C-alpha positions in Angstrom: -43.5 -16.0 26.2 -44.6 -13.7 23.3 -42.7 -12.8 20.2 -42.6 -9.3 21.5 -40.7 -10.4 24.6 -38.2 -12.4 22.5 -37.6 -9.4 20.2 -37.2 -7.1 23.2 -34.6 -9.4 24.7 -32.7 -9.6 21.4 -32.8 -5.8 20.9 -31.7 -5.0 24.5 -28.9 -7.5 24.3 -27.7 -5.8 21.0 -27.7 -2.5 22.8 -25.1 -3.9 25.3 -27.3 -4.8 28.3 -26.3 -7.8 30.3 -28.7 -10.7 31.1 -29.2 -9.4 34.6 -30.1 -5.9 33.5 -32.5 -7.3 30.9 -34.1 -9.6 33.5 -34.6 -6.7 35.9 -36.2 -4.6 33.2 -38.6 -7.4 32.1 -39.1 -8.9 35.5 -37.6 -12.2 34.5 -34.8 -14.4 35.9 -31.4 -13.7 34.2 -31.2 -17.5 33.5 -34.5 -17.3 31.6 -33.3 -14.3 29.6 -30.1 -16.1 28.8 -31.8 -19.3 27.7 -34.3 -17.4 25.5 -31.6 -15.4 23.9 -29.5 -18.5 23.2 -32.4 -20.4 21.9 -33.4 -17.6 19.5 -29.9 -17.0 18.2 -29.2 -20.7 17.7 -32.5 -21.2 15.9 -31.6 -18.8 13.2 -28.2 -17.3 12.7 -28.4 -13.7 11.8 -26.1 -11.1 10.5 -24.5 -9.2 13.4 -25.2 -5.9 11.7 -28.5 -6.0 9.9 -30.2 -9.1 11.5 -31.0 -10.8 8.2 -30.9 -14.6 8.3 -27.6 -16.1 7.2 -27.2 -19.0 4.9 -24.3 -21.0 6.1 -21.9 -22.7 3.6 -21.0 -26.4 3.7 -17.8 -26.3 5.7 -15.3 -24.0 7.3 -16.0 -21.3 9.8 -19.6 -20.2 10.3 -20.6 -16.8 8.8 -21.2 -13.8 11.0 -22.2 -11.2 8.4 -24.4 -11.4 5.3 -22.1 -9.2 3.1 -18.9 -7.2 3.2 -20.7 -3.9 3.7 -22.3 -5.2 6.9 -19.0 -6.6 8.1 -17.2 -3.2 7.5 -20.0 -1.2 9.1 -20.1 -3.4 12.2 -16.4 -3.3 12.8 -16.5 0.5 12.3 -19.2 0.8 15.0 -17.3 -1.6 17.4 -13.6 -0.7 17.3 -13.2 -1.8 21.0 -13.8 -5.4 20.0 -10.8 -5.6 17.7 -8.2 -7.8 19.3 -5.0 -5.9 18.8 -2.3 -7.8 20.6 0.7 -7.4 18.3 2.1 -4.1 19.4 5.8 -3.9 19.7 7.9 -1.2 21.4 11.0 -0.7 19.2 14.0 1.7 18.9 14.7 3.4 15.5 18.1 2.5 14.1 18.2 6.0 12.4 17.2 8.5 15.0 17.3 6.3 18.2 13.7 7.2 19.3 11.2 4.7 20.7 8.2 3.9 18.4 5.3 1.5 18.4 5.0 -1.0 15.6 1.8 -3.1 15.0 2.4 -6.6 13.7 6.0 -6.2 12.7 8.6 -6.8 15.4 11.5 -6.9 12.9 11.0 -3.3 11.8 14.1 -1.1 12.2 13.0 2.5 11.3 10.2 4.7 12.6 9.6 6.2 9.1 10.9 6.3 5.6 13.0 9.4 6.1 15.0 7.8 8.9 15.6 4.8 6.6 17.0 7.0 3.8 19.2 9.1 6.0 20.6 6.1 7.8 21.1 4.0 4.6 22.3 6.7 2.2 23.3 9.6 4.4 21.1 12.1 2.6 17.6 13.4 3.3 14.9 11.6 1.3 13.6 14.8 -0.4 16.5 17.4 -0.7 15.3 20.9 -1.4 17.2 23.0 -4.0 18.9 25.9 -2.5 18.0 28.2 -5.4 15.1 27.9 -7.7 15.8 26.4 -11.2 15.9 28.9 -14.0 14.8 28.1 -17.6 18.3 28.5 -18.9 19.5 25.7 -16.5 16.9 23.3 -18.1 18.1 23.7 -21.7 19.9 20.8 -23.3 
């Protein structure tokens, strides 16, 4: 097994190919591809975005990214991997319409304007019927 083969396996896996697809492309067993991939990634933990070696801290959760920029870029490229389970279907207390709320199941209103109208009985930003004149502004 050459370094080029190992690099090819890592790069193809990063592109989203499965072990079976990589094995077919390189004429290897999928189990061989899997073991090589795991051995290489265990040997040196790398940043998920830029592939630089990571220096792990003493305790806590293992690092996945070398810096905040890499973390932000990687999550922007992979929005499908975000685990968004906390969507709630709620009814607005102001207008009665259904709306989705992410992460807050105790929410009552769909927006600020519904809150203001329901709570105070007036629109949140009333528009003057006539434009103000300079003489109206004098004290």
